[in-house]
N, C-alpha and C positions, 0 to 999 in steps of 0.2 A: 504494500500500500504506500502511496506517496504522501502528500501533505495537503492540508487545507489552509487557505489564507482568508482571513476575514478582515474587511477594510471598509472605511468610510469614503465615499466618493459621490460625485454626481453620476447620473446615468451614463453620459458619454465617457467620462473618465473611467468608470467601471468597465465599460466595453473595451476601452483601450488597454487597461491593465490586464483584463482577461485575455486579450489577444496576445500580449507579451508572455503571460504565463502559459497559455496554450502552446506557444512556440518552444517552450522548454527553458525559458530563462531561469537560472538557478537563483538569481538575486531578486530582491523585491522589485516590483515593476517600477520602471523609470518614471520620474515626474510625480511620484506620490510623496507627500510630506512625510518626513521621518516621524515615527511614532503613530502613524495612522493605520497600521496594519499589524495583525497578529498571525503568525504562521505556526501551525501546529502539525507536527509530524505524526503520521500513523492513524489519523482519523479521517472520516468522510463527512459529507453533509448530513448523514443520518445522525451522527453523534452531536452535531450542532443542533439539530431539531430536538434531540433528547434533552440537551441543556436548556433549550427554550421551554420545554414542558416543565422541567424541574424549577426553573426560575419563575414561571407563571404560577405554579402551585405555591411556591415559597412566598410570593407577594400577594397571595390570594386573588390571582387573576387566572386561575385554572379554567380550562374549557375553551379558551380562545383558540383561534387557528394559528398554530405555530409551525405550519408547514412552509418550507422554503419554496419560492416560486421561480420558474424559469424567467430570465430577464429578456432574452432575445434569442431568436432561432439561430443566430450567427454563432452562438457559443452555448453548448449544452453543459458546460462546466461552470457557468456563472449563474448564481442564484441570488435572489433578493430575500432579505430578511423581512418578514411582515411587521407592520407597525406595532402590533400587540407584543411581539417578541422583543422588539427594540425597547419598548417601554418597560417590559418586565426585567430585562437585563439592566437597564439604566437604574431601575428602582432598587436593584440589589445594593447599590452604593448608599442609599439613604433609608431603606426600609427598616423600621424599628419594630422589634418584637417584644412581647412582654417577657420578663425574666432575663436570663443571662445569655440566651442563644444569639448567635451571630448568623444571620440569614446567608451571608456570603460564604461563610465556612460550611454551613449545612449543605448548601447547594453544591459546593465544590466536592465535599465528601461523597454525596450521592452520585454526582457525575462520575467521579473516579471509580465508584463501585459498580458502574454499568459493565455489562459483559464485554470482554475484549478491549477494555480501555488500556492504551499503551503507557499510562502514567498513573502515579499515585495521587493521594489527596493533596500533598504539598504542591506538586506541580500543577494540579488542577486548580488550586487556589490562585496561583499566579495567573493562569490563563483566564479564569472566570473574572478576576479583578480587571485584567486588561480588556476583556470583551465588554464588561460593564462600562468601563471608561470610554471605549469606542462608541458604545450605544448612547451614552450620555452626550457625546459630541455630535450626534446627528442633528442637523439643523434644517427644519423645513423651509426657512426663509432663504437658505442657500441652496435648496433643492438637493441636499445630500441624503444618502441612504446608507444602510449597512448591507454589504454584499459578501457573499461567500463564493470563493472559487475553490473547487475541489478536483484534484487530479483523478 
């Protein structure tokens, strides 16, 4: 299995980045701001959808549609993250629970515990934190969205 890259971009920039990734560029796509992408080895878009479901449940937004959608017929490897998942991920940074529980830690542990995950809870915590920060950076006024490219 290859890798999955999650990033914030406009629609056109996402298509351009996907084109570069489809060609097999091993580095992050050119022209993307540093810190605007998270690359995760050994997972696919399916695991990203699992994370969306876990995040939605954790912030009491379960039952929404967390299925990634095809962006353009030009690239079957580029998928868009639905607004409900973007909100749920971003909410992980600020969601408060009663008691001592940390929702970000809980989601990370649950995600790492999914079948065939190639990393443990500590690494999952880093990824979930980074993805939540990316989701929080999505700006409707700038017409940006959260995208997933998966090999």
